[in-house]
N, C-alpha and C positions, 0 to 999 in steps of 0.2 A: 371425597378426594378426587376421584376420576373426573367428574364434571369440571372441577376447577382446573385440572391439568388440560383438559380439552379446550377450555375457554382461553388459556394462555397460548395454545398452539395455533389457534385460528388467525390471530393477527400476524404471526410469523409466516404462516402459509400464504396469507394474502400479500404480505410485503415481498416475500421472495418471488412469488409468481408474478407480481406486478412489475418488479424490476427486470426479470428475465424477459417478460413480454415487451417491455419498453425498449430494451436493448435490441431484441430481435426485429421488432417492427421498425424501429428507427433505422437499423442497418438495411433492411429490405427496401425501405423508401429511398434511402440515399443511393443504394445501388441501382434501383430502377430509374431514379431521376438522372443519374449520371450516364447510364447506359442507353436510355431511350428518352432523350430530352424532348420536351414539348417544342413544337415548331420546327423540328429537324426536317420533317417531310416537306414543309413549305420552302425550306432553305436548300433543298436538293440533297440533303444528307440522309438518304433512305437506307443505305447498306449498313449492316451491323458488322463491325470488325470482330475478329476472334476475341479480343479482350472484352468488348461489349457483350458478346454472347455469353462469355463466362460470367460476367457480372449479373446478367439477367438470370442465368441458371442458378447462381448462388442465391439471389433474392428469392427465386421460386422455391428453393429448398428451405429457406428460412420461414416463409409465410405459414406453412402448416403448423410448425412448432410455435410460432407466435400465436396462432389461433388457439392451440391447445392450452398454452399458459394463460391466455386471456380468459378462457372458460374457467380455469382453476382460480384465477384472480377474482372473477365475477362471483363464483360460488363461495369463496372464502369471505368476500365482502358481505354477501347475504347472510352467512353464518354469524358475522359480527353483529348484524342487526337483530336476527332472530325473529321472535314473534311480535316484536314491537313495531315492525315496519308497516307503513301505510300501504294498503293493498293496491290502491290506484297507482301511486308513484312506483311501487315495487313492480307492478306489471309493465310500466313504461321502461323501467330499469332493465328488467329481464328481456323484454321484447327487443329493445334497441341494441342490447349486447349481442343477442343471437343474430339479428339482421346484420350487424356490423361484421361479425365473423363470416357470414354467408357472402357479403359483398366483397370483402378483401380476398376471399377464396375465388370469387368470380373475376376480380381484377387480375389476380395471379394467373388464372386460366387464360384470360384474354392476352396477357403479356406473353404467356408461354406459346400461344399460337403464332406469335411473331417469329419465333425461332425456327419454325418450319419453312419459312420463305427466305430465299437469298435477298430479296428486296421486300422488306416488311411493308405491308400496306398501311396507308394512312388511316383506314378504318380500324384496323386492329390496334394501332397505336392510340387513336382517339378513344376507342371503346374502353381500353384498359384505364386510361386516365379519367374518363368520365365515371367509371365505377369507383375509382379510388377517391377522387376529389369531390365529386358531386353527391354520391350516394353513401359510401362507407363513412366519410368524414362527417356527414350530417347525422348519421346514426350514432357516430362517436360523440357528437355534440349533445344529442339527447341523452346518451348514457352519462356523460359528464354532468349535465345539469341535474339529472335524476339522482345520481350518486351524491352530489353536493347537497341537494335538498334533503334527502334521507339522512345523510351523515350529520348535517348541521342540526336538524330537528332533534335527533336522538343523542347528540353530544359526542358522536364518534369522530366527527371532523370539526376542528375548531373554526371559529368565524373567519380568520384570515385565509385559511385554506379553502373555505367555502366561497369566499369572494374571488379568489384566484380561479376556482373551478367554474364559477359563473362567467368570468371573463374569458376563460379558455373555451367554454361551451359556445359563447357568442362568436368568438373568432372562428371556430370550426363550422358554425352554422352559417355564417354570412360571408366568410372569406372565399371559400371554394376555389375554382380554377383561376380566378383573377389574381390570387396571391400564391405563386409557386412556393413550395416548401412549407406552407402553413400547416400541412398535415402533420408535421413534426410536433405540433403543439400537443397532440393527444398522447404520444409516448412520454413527452416531457411531464405532462400532468400525471400520468400513471406512475412514473418514477417518483414524483413528489409525494403522492398519496402513499405509495409503498414505503418510502422512507419514514413517513409519519407513523404508519402502522408498526414498523419495526421498533421505532422509538417508544411507542406505547407499550410494546411487549417488554422492552428492556426495563422500563420504569416499573411495570407490574412485577417483574422478577425481583427487583430491588426492594420493593415495599415490605415483604415479609421479613427480610434481613434487617431493615430499619426498625421494624416494630420490636424484634427480639433484642 
């Protein structure tokens, strides 16, 4: 009985963690985009107003919690697959997820350094956006592609969601800095997968009642 109960808890854990991660990351990205817009340095808008500084601080406070919930989300997804996972794809899945967390923490640190200066440097601004849009989002793309591949092969993710995952992965992989706000595709995909996992759990809870 205990293994069955644990098997039902895992989808819920993955779903809840994924939704919280998606909300936190999306909020942090929106706050950073609005507070430190790309191209502001070239336009002569270097100074950060008090409101913008507060927005940056709020985003920086959200990022660590987003990383924590992402690790929980990633661990719960792996528990869904169990021993059936392909080791090669699973290694890519795990590695890309860990590097993604490291790079968003690095981007947050770079953005935080801007708060120390009354006139934020163009280097600090560009460095933060490079880590976010060029490195972390490409790692997110690999994570999405690996998750979609594993989930579809093992029947955890239905074909339509897998196709959406491949499309989202390609957008994250090739969009980059050329398409501002494209990084919101990752939290949107995470929320979509999370809702699916919660629906799976709800159906699993209803099945025994239907049998009786």
